[in-house]
C-alpha distance (Angstrom), angle and dihedral (degrees) to the residues before:
residue distance angle dihedral
M1 . . .
A2 3.80 . .
S3 3.80 117.5 .
S4 3.79 133.0 -177.3
N5 3.84 94.2 -163.1
T6 3.78 85.8 -128.2
Y7 3.78 123.0 99.5
R8 3.78 115.3 -125.6
L9 3.78 133.5 173.4
S10 3.78 114.1 -73.7
C11 3.81 98.6 174.7
S12 3.79 146.0 -33.0
V13 3.79 115.9 -126.3
P14 3.82 116.0 -156.9
G15 3.77 120.7 -173.3
H16 3.78 109.4 105.7
E17 3.78 118.3 90.7
M18 3.81 96.7 -150.0
D19 3.83 141.0 21.3
V20 3.79 116.3 -32.9
R21 3.81 102.4 -130.5
G22 3.82 104.7 173.9
L23 3.81 140.9 27.6
A24 3.80 135.0 -177.6
S25 3.79 132.7 174.5
T26 3.80 114.7 -127.2
S27 3.79 134.0 -139.3
F28 3.80 89.3 -142.7
P29 2.96 130.2 71.3
E30 3.80 95.1 28.7
G31 3.80 113.5 -107.6
A32 3.81 93.4 8.9
F33 3.79 131.1 127.9
V34 3.82 138.7 -166.2
S35 3.80 126.2 -129.4
V36 3.81 131.5 -168.6
S37 3.76 128.3 -164.2
R38 3.75 148.2 -173.4
D39 3.81 85.0 -105.3
R40 3.85 85.7 80.5
T41 3.79 95.5 -112.3
G42 3.78 138.8 109.2
R43 3.81 119.8 -151.5
V44 3.80 134.5 -166.4
W45 3.83 115.1 -144.4
V46 3.79 124.8 -162.1
P47 3.82 126.8 -167.4
N48 3.79 117.2 -102.9
M49 3.75 116.3 -119.2
G50 3.79 91.0 -148.1
P51 3.81 129.6 88.0
N52 3.83 96.9 -91.8
R53 3.86 92.2 81.5
S54 3.80 92.3 -145.4
F55 3.80 134.6 122.2
T56 3.78 131.3 -107.1
E57 3.78 126.9 -146.9
M58 3.79 107.4 -110.9
H59 3.79 101.5 172.3
C60 3.81 136.6 13.2
M61 3.79 120.6 -158.7
H62 3.81 127.6 -156.9
G63 3.78 128.2 -178.2
H64 3.78 110.1 107.5
T65 3.78 120.4 97.6
N66 3.80 92.8 -154.0
F67 3.80 140.8 24.5
V68 3.82 116.8 -34.3
S69 3.79 109.1 -130.9
C70 3.81 108.9 177.7
V71 3.80 145.7 8.3
C72 3.79 139.8 -163.3
I73 3.80 137.4 174.7
I74 3.80 120.8 -116.7
A75 3.80 107.4 -146.7
P76 3.82 119.9 -110.1
N77 3.80 118.8 -89.7
E78 3.78 137.3 174.2
T79 3.77 93.1 -81.8
Y80 3.81 95.5 44.0
P81 3.80 107.3 26.4
R82 3.83 91.5 177.2
G83 3.79 93.0 51.1
L84 3.79 129.7 -123.1
I85 3.79 135.2 -92.8
A86 3.82 120.7 -132.6
T87 3.80 121.6 -164.2
G88 3.81 130.6 -175.3
G89 3.78 125.8 -154.5
N90 3.76 150.6 -178.7
D91 3.80 88.5 -97.8
N92 3.85 86.1 75.1
N93 3.81 91.0 -114.5
I94 3.78 137.6 116.7
C95 3.80 114.8 -143.0
V96 3.80 119.5 -159.5
F97 3.82 116.2 -155.6
S98 3.77 137.5 -175.2
L99 3.80 124.0 -151.9
D100 3.80 90.1 -112.2
R101 3.80 100.8 70.3
P102 3.81 139.1 28.2
D103 3.82 96.4 -133.9
P104 3.82 124.7 69.2
L105 3.79 122.8 -85.8
Y106 3.79 86.0 -143.8
I107 3.81 140.1 -17.4
L108 3.79 123.5 -130.2
K109 3.79 112.4 -143.0
G110 3.77 125.4 -174.4
H111 3.77 110.2 91.5
K112 3.79 114.9 102.8
N113 3.78 96.2 -150.2
T114 3.79 141.5 22.0
V115 3.80 116.3 -33.6
C116 3.81 101.1 -137.4
T117 3.82 104.7 168.0
L118 3.82 138.9 33.4
S119 3.79 136.5 -176.3
A120 3.81 128.9 -178.7
G121 3.79 125.5 -147.1
K122 3.76 138.9 177.4
F123 3.79 125.8 -47.3
G124 3.80 93.3 20.2
T125 3.81 95.3 -59.1
L126 3.80 114.9 157.8
L127 3.81 126.2 -167.6
S128 3.80 120.1 -160.8
G129 3.81 133.0 -173.0
S130 3.78 126.9 -158.9
W131 3.75 146.5 -174.8
D132 3.80 85.6 -112.1
T133 3.87 85.4 81.0
T134 3.81 94.0 -112.0
A135 3.77 138.0 102.3
K136 3.79 120.0 -148.7
V137 3.77 131.7 -155.0
W138 3.82 115.5 -143.0
L139 3.78 131.2 -170.6
N140 3.78 111.9 -164.8
D141 3.82 103.7 -46.4
K142 3.82 98.1 -21.5
C143 3.81 130.8 90.2
M144 3.80 106.4 -129.5
M145 3.80 100.7 -178.0
S146 3.78 143.8 -12.0
L147 3.80 120.5 -132.3
Q148 3.80 109.3 -144.1
G149 3.78 125.7 179.3
H150 3.78 108.9 89.6
T151 3.79 117.1 103.2
A152 3.80 96.6 -150.4
A153 3.80 139.9 30.1
V154 3.80 117.4 -42.6
W155 3.81 101.7 -128.9
A156 3.81 100.2 172.6
V157 3.82 137.3 31.8
K158 3.79 134.3 176.1
I159 3.80 134.1 177.7
L160 3.82 109.8 -139.4
P161 3.81 120.3 -136.9
E162 3.80 91.2 -112.0
Q163 3.78 105.2 86.5
G164 3.78 115.3 -105.7
L165 3.82 97.6 16.4
M166 3.77 117.3 116.7
L167 3.80 134.6 173.9
T168 3.80 129.4 -148.8
G169 3.82 127.5 -173.3
S170 3.76 121.0 -162.6
A171 3.78 147.5 -169.8
D172 3.80 85.4 -114.0
K173 3.87 84.2 78.0
S174 3.79 94.0 -113.5
I175 3.79 137.4 108.3
K176 3.80 120.7 -146.9
L177 3.80 131.2 -157.9
W178 3.81 114.8 -146.9
K179 3.78 131.6 -165.6
A180 3.79 123.5 -177.7
G181 3.77 89.6 -13.5
R182 3.82 95.7 -53.1
C183 3.79 126.7 110.1
E184 3.81 106.7 -116.6
K185 3.80 100.0 175.4
T186 3.82 142.0 3.3
Y187 3.81 120.3 -147.3
T188 3.81 118.0 -153.8
G189 3.77 130.4 -178.3
H190 3.78 107.2 96.7
E191 3.78 113.7 104.5
D192 3.80 96.4 -150.6
C193 3.81 141.4 21.8
V194 3.80 116.7 -33.9
R195 3.81 104.1 -128.7
G196 3.79 106.2 173.6
L197 3.81 143.9 22.6
A198 3.81 131.4 -166.8
V199 3.79 128.7 -175.3
V200 3.81 118.0 -127.5
N201 3.81 99.4 178.9
N202 3.80 140.6 -44.7
T203 3.80 93.1 -55.6
E204 3.82 107.8 24.7
F205 3.79 137.6 60.2
F206 3.81 142.2 169.5
S207 3.80 127.9 -126.1
C208 3.80 130.2 -168.0
S209 3.78 128.1 -162.8
N210 3.78 149.8 -173.2
D211 3.83 85.3 -104.2
A212 3.86 86.8 77.1
S213 3.80 93.3 -115.3
I214 3.80 135.3 114.4
R215 3.79 120.2 -149.2
R216 3.78 131.4 -162.7
W217 3.80 113.3 -148.9
H218 3.77 139.3 -169.9
V219 3.78 113.2 -140.9
D220 3.81 89.2 -120.7
G221 3.81 87.5 70.6
E222 3.80 103.1 -98.0
C223 3.80 117.9 132.8
L224 3.80 102.3 -137.1
Q225 3.79 99.3 -171.9
V226 3.81 142.9 -7.8
Y227 3.81 120.4 -144.6
Y228 3.81 124.1 -157.7
G229 3.79 127.2 -171.4
H230 3.78 109.8 104.8
T231 3.79 117.4 90.2
N232 3.80 98.6 -155.0
Y233 3.79 141.5 23.0
I234 3.82 114.9 -29.0
Y235 3.80 110.6 -142.8
S236 3.79 107.1 178.5
I237 3.78 144.1 13.9
S238 3.82 133.1 -169.1
V239 3.81 129.7 -174.0
F240 3.80 126.5 -136.9
P241 3.81 116.8 -125.5
N242 3.83 91.0 -101.2
G243 3.81 88.1 70.5
Q244 3.81 92.6 -132.4
D245 3.79 108.9 70.4
F246 3.79 122.2 61.1
I247 3.79 145.7 167.2
S248 3.81 131.1 -129.3
T249 3.80 136.3 -169.5
G250 3.78 133.2 -163.4
E251 3.77 154.5 150.9
D252 3.82 92.9 -64.7
R253 3.83 91.4 79.7
S254 3.79 92.2 -107.9
I255 3.78 147.0 117.6
R256 3.77 112.2 -154.5
I257 3.78 124.5 -159.9
W258 3.80 113.9 -152.5
K259 3.79 121.1 -158.7
N260 3.79 127.8 174.5
G261 3.79 90.3 -5.7
E262 3.82 94.9 -54.7
C263 3.78 134.1 98.5
A264 3.79 98.7 -106.7
Q265 3.80 98.6 176.7
T266 3.80 139.4 12.4
I267 3.79 120.3 -158.9
R268 3.79 118.0 -167.8
L269 3.80 122.7 -149.5
P270 3.82 130.1 -157.1
A271 3.82 89.2 -119.1
Q272 3.79 128.4 81.6
S273 3.82 98.9 -138.4
V274 3.79 119.5 47.5
W275 3.80 96.6 -169.7
C276 3.78 106.9 179.0
C277 3.78 148.0 5.8
C278 3.79 142.5 -173.3
I279 3.80 136.7 -177.5
L280 3.80 121.1 -126.0
D281 3.80 123.7 -140.5
N282 3.81 90.5 -103.1
G283 3.82 91.4 56.3
D284 3.80 96.5 -104.3
I285 3.81 117.8 140.2
V286 3.81 123.0 -128.9
V287 3.81 120.7 -163.5
G288 3.81 134.2 -178.6
A289 3.77 125.2 -156.5
S290 3.78 146.4 -178.6
D291 3.81 92.9 -90.6
G292 3.83 90.2 68.0
I293 3.81 93.2 -115.6
I294 3.80 124.1 125.9
R295 3.81 113.7 -148.3
V296 3.78 128.7 -166.0
F297 3.82 122.4 -155.9
T298 3.78 126.2 -167.4
E299 3.81 142.5 -172.0
S300 3.80 90.9 -154.0
D301 3.79 116.1 100.9
E302 3.80 88.1 -150.2
R303 3.81 93.7 62.0
I304 3.80 100.7 41.7
A305 3.80 114.8 125.4
S306 3.78 121.4 -104.5
A307 3.78 119.4 -87.2
E308 3.83 88.9 -108.4
D309 3.82 92.9 53.7
I310 3.80 92.7 46.5
K311 3.81 89.9 49.5
A312 3.82 90.9 50.0
F313 3.80 90.0 50.4
E314 3.81 91.9 49.4
N315 3.80 91.0 48.5
E316 3.79 91.0 51.8
L317 3.79 89.9 48.4
S318 3.80 93.0 48.7
Q319 3.81 91.2 55.7
S320 3.81 91.8 57.9
T321 3.77 123.1 103.7
I322 3.79 124.0 -133.8
D323 3.79 120.8 -154.1
A324 3.78 108.8 -132.4
K325 3.80 89.6 -152.4
T326 3.81 91.2 71.3
G327 3.80 89.0 73.2
D328 3.79 90.3 -136.2
L329 3.78 91.6 128.0
G330 3.79 97.7 42.1
D331 3.81 127.9 -124.0
I332 3.80 104.8 -16.7
K333 3.82 112.5 -148.7
M334 3.76 102.2 -177.7
E335 3.78 96.2 -172.4
E336 3.81 89.9 57.8
L337 3.81 97.6 47.3
P338 3.82 118.7 113.2
G339 3.79 124.3 -128.4
R340 3.80 130.3 -112.2
E341 3.80 91.1 -70.7
H342 3.81 87.0 76.5
L343 3.82 88.0 72.0
N344 3.80 89.9 67.0
E345 3.79 88.4 74.5
P346 3.83 114.0 82.0
G347 3.79 120.7 -121.8
T348 3.78 123.4 -108.9
R349 3.82 99.3 -136.3
D350 3.77 140.2 14.0
G351 3.79 112.7 -86.5
Q352 3.81 94.1 20.0
T353 3.81 109.9 155.2
R354 3.78 122.8 -139.4
L355 3.81 127.3 -176.6
I356 3.77 122.8 -152.4
K357 3.79 133.5 -177.4
D358 3.80 115.6 -124.1
G359 3.79 107.7 -178.0
E360 3.80 106.6 -59.4
T361 3.80 95.0 -17.6
V362 3.78 133.7 83.1
Q363 3.81 117.3 -139.3
A364 3.78 128.0 -165.0
Y365 3.81 123.1 -143.0
Q366 3.80 131.5 -175.9
W367 3.82 125.1 -152.7
S368 3.81 116.7 -120.8
V369 3.80 111.9 -157.6
S370 3.79 92.9 -169.6
D371 3.81 93.4 54.7
S372 3.83 96.9 30.3
H373 3.78 95.0 -134.5
W374 3.80 142.8 93.6
V375 3.80 115.2 -95.1
K376 3.79 117.7 -154.7
I377 3.81 109.6 -125.8
G378 3.79 98.9 -178.8
D379 3.79 151.1 -59.3
V380 3.79 116.6 -73.7
V381 3.79 113.3 -127.1
G382 3.80 128.1 -167.9
S383 3.83 97.8 29.6
S384 3.77 110.4 142.4
G385 3.75 97.4 -175.6
A386 3.79 93.4 -131.3
T387 3.79 119.7 135.7
Q388 3.75 135.1 -172.8
Q389 3.78 89.5 -110.2
T390 3.79 95.0 51.4
S391 3.76 99.1 35.8
G392 3.79 99.7 37.8
R393 3.81 90.1 -134.5
V394 3.79 124.1 150.8
L395 3.80 125.0 -125.3
F396 3.83 115.9 -132.5
E397 3.81 125.7 167.6
G398 3.79 90.0 -14.2
K399 3.82 95.9 -52.1
E400 3.80 133.1 97.6
Y401 3.80 121.3 -118.4
D402 3.79 135.6 177.0
F403 3.81 90.3 -131.6
V404 3.80 137.1 13.0
F405 3.79 109.2 -168.1
T406 3.78 125.7 -163.7
I407 3.80 110.3 -134.3
D408 3.82 121.3 -162.3
V409 3.79 108.0 -163.2
N410 3.81 99.8 167.3
E411 3.76 122.2 32.1
G412 3.78 108.8 -113.6
G413 3.80 91.8 11.0
P414 3.79 127.1 110.2
S415 3.80 117.4 -71.7
M416 3.79 121.4 -122.9
K417 3.79 130.5 -141.7
L418 3.79 119.9 -126.0
P419 3.84 113.2 -168.2
Y420 3.80 117.6 -161.0
N421 3.80 138.7 177.1
V422 3.78 119.3 -158.6
A423 3.79 89.7 -126.0
D424 3.82 90.0 60.1
D425 3.77 125.6 93.3
P426 3.84 108.1 -105.8
W427 3.82 93.4 -146.6
L428 3.80 93.4 49.0
T429 3.82 89.9 46.5
A430 3.80 90.5 49.8
H431 3.80 91.8 46.9
N432 3.82 92.3 50.9
F433 3.81 91.1 46.0
L434 3.80 91.3 54.4
E435 3.80 92.8 47.2
K436 3.80 93.6 47.1
N437 3.80 92.9 51.1
D438 3.81 95.2 38.8
L439 3.80 93.0 -119.8
N440 3.78 128.8 158.5
P441 3.83 110.7 -85.5
M442 3.80 88.5 -135.5
F443 3.82 85.7 81.6
L444 3.83 90.7 66.1
D445 3.82 97.9 100.4
Q446 3.78 92.5 40.8
V447 3.81 94.2 52.9
A448 3.81 94.8 41.5
N449 3.80 92.5 49.9
F450 3.80 89.5 47.6
I451 3.84 88.8 56.4
I452 3.81 92.7 46.9
E453 3.79 93.3 47.1
N454 3.79 93.8 49.1
T455 3.80 96.7 45.5
K456 3.79 99.2 48.4
G457 3.77 111.7 146.7
N458 3.80 91.3 20.6
T459 3.78 102.6 94.5
V460 3.77 132.4 134.5
G461 3.77 118.9 -138.8
R462 3.80 128.2 -5.0
T463 3.76 124.7 -48.6
E464 3.76 109.6 -146.5
T465 3.75 124.2 -156.3
G466 3.73 115.5 -104.6
H467 3.83 94.5 35.1
S468 3.77 105.6 112.6
D469 3.78 125.7 -175.7
P470 3.82 121.5 -65.4
F471 3.80 96.5 -118.3
T472 3.79 106.2 38.1
G473 3.81 102.3 22.7
S474 3.78 126.5 78.3
G475 3.78 98.6 -156.4
R476 3.78 107.1 57.7
Y477 3.81 122.2 88.0
V478 3.78 119.1 -117.8
P479 3.79 124.7 179.7
A480 3.80 113.5 -75.2
S481 3.80 92.5 -5.6
A482 3.75 117.5 164.2
G483 3.73 133.9 -133.3
G484 3.73 123.4 -126.3
S485 3.74 139.7 89.3
S486 3.75 123.7 -34.4
A487 3.75 90.0 -113.0
S488 3.79 94.2 62.8
G489 3.78 92.8 48.4
A490 3.79 101.7 34.6
D491 3.81 117.4 158.2
P492 3.81 109.5 -110.4
F493 3.80 88.8 -146.2
T494 3.79 102.3 44.3
G495 3.79 106.3 10.2
S496 3.78 93.2 -121.9
G497 3.77 131.3 115.4
R498 3.78 102.0 -63.7
Y499 3.79 117.5 152.9
I500 3.81 116.3 -104.2
P501 3.83 120.5 -168.0
G502 3.77 108.7 -98.3
S503 3.80 94.1 7.7
G504 3.75 121.9 136.9
P505 3.78 138.6 75.9
S506 3.77 115.6 -19.9
T507 3.71 135.7 166.7
V508 3.78 114.0 -110.8
A509 3.78 110.0 -125.3
P510 3.78 123.0 -141.0
A511 3.77 115.2 -83.0
G512 3.76 113.5 -85.0
V513 3.80 97.3 24.3
A514 3.80 101.2 62.6
D515 3.79 118.8 141.7
P516 3.83 110.0 -112.9
F517 3.80 90.9 -150.4
T518 3.80 104.8 55.7
G519 3.80 131.9 78.3
G520 3.80 120.5 -104.3
S521 3.76 95.1 7.7
A522 3.80 92.9 56.1
Y523 3.77 114.4 144.8
A524 3.80 119.2 -95.5
S525 3.77 123.2 -177.8
N526 3.80 94.8 -122.3
T527 3.80 90.6 62.7
L528 3.78 90.8 68.3
Q529 3.74 128.4 76.4
S530 3.79 112.3 -101.4
S531 3.78 114.8 -92.3
S532 3.76 137.1 172.7
A533 3.83 90.1 -123.6
P534 3.81 131.0 32.4
T535 3.79 113.8 -94.5
N536 3.77 112.6 -124.3
I537 3.80 105.1 -125.7
Y538 3.80 91.7 145.0
F539 3.78 111.9 68.3
P540 2.90 152.4 75.7
K541 3.79 86.6 37.7
T542 3.80 105.7 -173.0
D543 3.80 102.9 160.4
A544 3.80 118.1 80.7
V545 3.80 119.0 -91.7
K546 3.80 107.2 -139.1
F547 3.80 140.9 -169.0
E548 3.80 103.6 -130.2
Q549 3.81 108.8 153.0
A550 3.80 115.8 108.8
N551 3.78 144.9 154.4
A552 3.79 104.6 -139.5
T553 3.81 93.9 -170.7
Q554 3.78 93.3 57.5
I555 3.81 93.4 43.2
L556 3.80 91.9 53.4
A557 3.80 93.3 45.3
K558 3.79 91.0 54.8
L559 3.82 91.3 44.1
K560 3.82 91.5 55.1
E561 3.79 91.6 45.9
L562 3.80 94.3 51.7
N563 3.81 93.6 40.8
R564 3.79 87.4 72.5
G565 3.79 89.1 62.4
A566 3.80 97.2 44.3
P567 3.83 119.0 113.2
N568 3.78 111.5 -85.3
E569 3.78 94.8 -111.3
Q570 3.82 90.6 51.4
T571 3.80 100.1 41.6
L572 3.78 112.6 120.0
S573 3.78 121.1 -126.4
D574 3.80 119.8 -131.5
D575 3.79 87.3 -100.0
G576 3.80 90.6 52.3
I577 3.80 91.6 51.7
Q578 3.80 90.3 49.1
K579 3.80 90.5 52.7
L580 3.81 91.4 50.8
E581 3.79 89.1 48.5
K582 3.79 89.7 52.6
L583 3.80 90.9 47.4
L584 3.80 91.3 51.2
S585 3.79 90.4 51.1
T586 3.81 91.2 49.9
V587 3.81 97.2 48.3
S588 3.79 93.0 43.8
N589 3.80 88.5 67.9
L590 3.80 109.2 44.3
N591 3.79 90.8 -177.1
A592 3.80 93.1 60.9
A593 3.80 116.0 115.8
E594 3.80 92.5 -135.9
K595 3.81 116.8 89.6
P596 3.82 130.5 -152.3
T597 3.80 113.0 -95.5
T598 3.80 125.6 -127.7
E599 3.80 90.1 -115.1
E600 3.81 92.3 53.5
I601 3.81 91.1 49.7
E602 3.81 91.2 49.0
I603 3.81 90.6 53.2
L604 3.80 89.8 50.2
W605 3.82 89.6 51.1
K606 3.80 90.8 50.1
T607 3.80 95.4 49.6
A608 3.81 91.2 44.9
H609 3.82 84.1 71.7
W610 3.80 94.2 58.9
P611 3.83 115.1 127.0
E612 3.80 111.7 -72.9
D613 3.82 92.1 -113.5
I614 3.81 92.6 65.6
V615 3.80 106.1 22.3
F616 3.81 98.4 90.5
P617 3.85 99.0 94.8
V618 3.81 88.1 51.2
L619 3.79 89.5 52.2
D620 3.79 88.2 51.5
I621 3.82 89.6 56.7
L622 3.79 89.5 43.8
R623 3.81 95.2 54.3
L624 3.82 88.5 53.9
A625 3.80 93.7 43.3
V626 3.82 97.6 53.6
R627 3.80 89.2 64.6
H628 3.81 88.6 67.7
P629 3.83 112.6 89.7
V630 3.81 93.4 -133.6
V631 3.80 94.6 51.4
N632 3.79 92.0 40.0
E633 3.80 91.2 55.6
Q634 3.80 93.6 44.0
F635 3.79 96.6 51.0
Y636 3.81 96.8 38.3
S637 3.80 98.5 42.1
E638 3.79 120.5 130.5
K639 3.79 88.1 -104.9
D640 3.82 100.6 51.4
G641 3.81 106.3 11.7
V642 3.80 100.2 94.4
Q643 3.81 92.8 43.9
F644 3.80 91.1 49.5
C645 3.79 93.0 47.7
N646 3.81 92.1 48.2
H647 3.80 89.8 51.7
L648 3.80 90.4 54.0
L649 3.80 91.2 48.2
N650 3.80 90.4 52.4
L651 3.80 90.6 54.6
M652 3.81 89.3 47.4
G653 3.82 94.0 55.1
P654 3.82 119.5 133.8
Q655 3.81 91.4 -105.2
G656 3.79 93.8 48.8
K657 3.79 129.8 108.8
P658 3.84 113.3 -76.6
A659 3.82 91.6 -130.1
N660 3.80 90.6 53.0
Q661 3.79 92.1 46.1
M662 3.78 91.6 52.2
L663 3.81 94.8 45.6
V664 3.80 93.5 47.2
L665 3.79 89.9 52.0
R666 3.80 89.4 50.0
T667 3.81 90.6 47.4
L668 3.80 90.2 52.9
C669 3.81 90.5 48.8
N670 3.81 92.0 50.4
S671 3.81 90.7 46.7
F672 3.82 88.7 71.6
A673 3.82 87.0 69.9
G674 3.82 89.6 80.6
Q675 3.79 129.5 55.6
W676 3.82 92.8 -129.3
G677 3.79 93.2 53.3
Q678 3.78 92.4 43.4
T679 3.82 92.3 51.0
L680 3.80 94.7 48.3
L681 3.80 94.4 44.8
M682 3.78 91.0 49.2
S683 3.82 89.9 52.2
M684 3.83 89.6 51.2
R685 3.79 94.4 39.1
E686 3.78 97.5 123.4
M687 3.80 94.2 51.4
V688 3.81 96.6 40.6
M689 3.79 95.3 47.7
S690 3.79 93.6 42.7
Q691 3.80 92.4 52.9
A692 3.78 92.3 42.9
M693 3.79 88.4 54.4
E694 3.80 88.7 62.9
L695 3.82 87.6 72.4
R696 3.80 95.8 57.8
A697 3.80 92.2 96.4
V698 3.82 94.1 51.9
S699 3.80 109.4 113.5
N700 3.77 96.2 -131.3
K701 3.79 121.7 110.5
N702 3.82 93.3 -158.4
I703 3.80 88.7 58.8
H704 3.80 90.7 46.6
V705 3.81 92.1 52.6
A706 3.81 91.4 48.3
L707 3.80 91.3 46.5
A708 3.80 91.4 50.8
T709 3.81 89.9 48.7
L710 3.80 91.3 52.5
V711 3.82 90.1 54.1
L712 3.81 89.4 47.3
N713 3.80 93.0 52.6
Y714 3.80 91.0 49.5
A715 3.81 89.6 48.6
G716 3.79 89.7 52.0
C717 3.80 92.0 53.6
L718 3.80 91.5 47.7
H719 3.81 95.4 45.9
K720 3.80 97.7 100.3
V721 3.80 97.1 23.2
A722 3.81 124.4 100.4
D723 3.79 93.4 -129.6
L724 3.79 107.1 128.5
E725 3.80 92.0 170.8
G726 3.79 90.9 57.5
K727 3.78 92.3 45.5
A728 3.78 90.3 47.4
Q729 3.78 89.7 54.0
C730 3.81 90.2 50.1
L731 3.80 91.0 49.3
S732 3.77 91.5 46.2
M733 3.80 90.8 51.5
V734 3.79 92.8 47.0
S735 3.79 91.1 50.7
T736 3.79 93.8 45.8
I737 3.81 96.3 45.6
L738 3.80 91.9 47.4
E739 3.79 87.5 63.3
V740 3.80 93.1 64.0
V741 3.80 109.2 21.7
Q742 3.81 120.7 98.8
D743 3.79 104.1 170.0
K744 3.81 110.5 105.1
E745 3.80 95.0 -143.6
A746 3.79 90.2 54.4
V747 3.82 90.7 48.3
F748 3.81 90.3 49.1
R749 3.80 92.3 53.4
L750 3.80 90.7 47.6
L751 3.81 89.2 53.1
V752 3.79 90.7 51.2
A753 3.82 89.2 49.4
L754 3.81 89.2 50.3
G755 3.79 93.1 49.3
T756 3.80 91.6 46.4
T757 3.82 91.7 50.8
I758 3.80 98.5 48.9
G759 3.81 98.5 32.0
S760 3.79 98.0 95.9
D761 3.80 103.5 13.5
G762 3.78 121.2 79.6
T763 3.81 93.2 -170.1
A764 3.80 91.6 53.1
R765 3.78 88.2 48.9
D766 3.81 90.5 53.2
L767 3.80 90.9 49.0
A768 3.80 90.6 50.8
Q769 3.78 89.2 53.0
S770 3.80 91.8 49.3
L771 3.79 89.5 51.8
G772 3.80 89.5 58.0
V773 3.78 93.6 -120.4
K774 3.79 92.3 146.6
S775 3.79 93.2 64.6
Q776 3.81 90.0 45.5
I777 3.80 95.3 57.2
N778 3.83 102.2 34.4
K779 3.80 91.7 94.2
Y780 3.83 91.9 62.0
S781 3.82 94.5 58.8
T782 3.82 91.5 83.6
V783 3.81 96.5 47.6
T784 3.81 112.4 120.1
D785 3.80 99.9 173.5
P786 2.92 103.5 90.7
A787 3.79 95.6 18.6
K788 3.81 92.3 -156.0
L789 3.80 90.9 66.9
G790 3.81 95.9 56.4
E791 3.79 94.3 41.2
C792 3.80 94.2 47.8
C793 3.81 89.9 48.5
K794 3.82 91.6 53.6
L795 3.79 90.5 51.0
V796 3.80 91.3 51.5
L797 3.80 91.7 47.8
N798 3.80 88.8 52.7
Q799 3.80 88.4 55.7
L800 3.80 91.2 50.5
């Protein structure tokens, strides 16, 4: 059979309505494979005997009540000579199917969260891994044992050929080897979640990870080799029958074929996430992606797609966009890029990437050896064209800065690096530097003044008189700052008028009924009547906790200042600013008879799309506005809600501005005040909470408090709902955030979220116990300042 030694498209197989999350080749029928999808189905595909080289759906399986995450084939036996198909889903179940019926033969129940990985062994043994941090061993329809030891989700499992040996890979970055239910060895080396495992032989296996690396291991613990090539998360890996070569797929839109230890070929797809792959008996590769399409690639000349199909695939690929920030295309220097004439020169290897400048756009092309021409793989977005040489910027920890100062805090001690961009706020930079290096906050003024003194003449924008710094000055606007006396908002470092989250004027509630979440009326134990046991005024907390304090004058002043620097097509007219001012006045008083107008809301929507460097005062107006029923309904309607929410999530990304991240989190929290916002955010819970979790490692207590409040508001909505998946996500977030958060207010809100989640749900309580939450929070039970933290902790411990 003729072969080009290069994989090319054989066919595209539509059929699924959502992401294809799992694939497995089958022993029967010959040449077939199974796919599973977020559309809740599993499908068996058989090769066509005709000339079109595609696959036909032979069998569709239903049984899961939520997304289907993974699939594996249970080998044929006397009872089921054609084998069985096992699928795991977000409904926490494993469904086992035969080829004779569309509904499950039986359902395996036992996991307390999503089943995300499956592996079948000899004698009908099945190994499953779950977000509940465990792996379970099943024999037929019975759970034989539970493997406990990982501290985070078990994303990958494999049964080794040697009987009794099993592997698990986890989001805790480790891989464990199990024998007879006991952990025999732990493999460490990956720097992020382990997402996939593949068996090479009796003694070796591969692992792939979110750290964009692949490792080859010996079961004795030695890492034999590390492979680099992907530029983002790697989701799956499959080994060719020779036990040496393999394929991998990931978040960088690619399938990579590895031969003799090297990446021999890279195939790009017109989908961001390439979730899964498998290898058929004839050597063809099957991949599933986030666009819901299954694609088959082949080395065989006899199975290559028609010229029309290949052209359609290339056209689809060429219309994709590639984010330059992913780093997948290297350091893009737009001013040095050649024009289209560069494509007249042939490439030197298959998969070689070449960038060209076409007017004001950058386009990416990939060389195809088999077709001897350059194939466009997308337009590059987000490339500024700046370089270190042309901009004079300094690279530090993979990012460019205008300055990187060396700070010597203790004579003779190690020096510390302080990166700074002139567009940054010197006090916020100094504050973050002190927190990151665990330094005394009394150094705040000293470090900030050092930055100011050493960057004179290097400022961005206009500095207007009367605008003092955001930490020690009372006049300048800072995001979500509150009005009120200096006493209520005193700087904990300097005693002056620095903004504190939630500070500002508040009405003092009568003793004994004070709200533990708000400013001056915060609960203190001496306001309650004495009692032999603490009174539970904390949870369940089912009404939304909001961020409502604001100083409208300062917000508008900053808005007008930054409006002068907005892009021409987005600059507000005087009339537009007046309408935003009127909107801010209206939404600041929810009891006012006047309602926001459609025109005012449209202007707010427009300015919410300002560049991320200047959008923060708009976000401050937005987080106040979404509390109003009219605005809440407008932004979270069926027509615009998803688009609006996605825009917020983009601004909240891990590489975003801290002020934007904080204000987006606060906007999301305040959105729970209205039924429209609550409904939309509950429907997007998995995405919103997952992306919010990315901010847990940010060293900013305001972000931590807002993040904890978001979890609390979700917990409140889930309190009386039979949604174990949602509660599990809340519990998982609480547990994970508790590992990194230090701020006591953030910890308090996490405890309230925990109490709200487990208060009326025994299964959620069991899951919390399995996550080890009790040991995480024990230390807070003795805290007396603030008293609410210790008392709330004791109440939660009583529940556990």
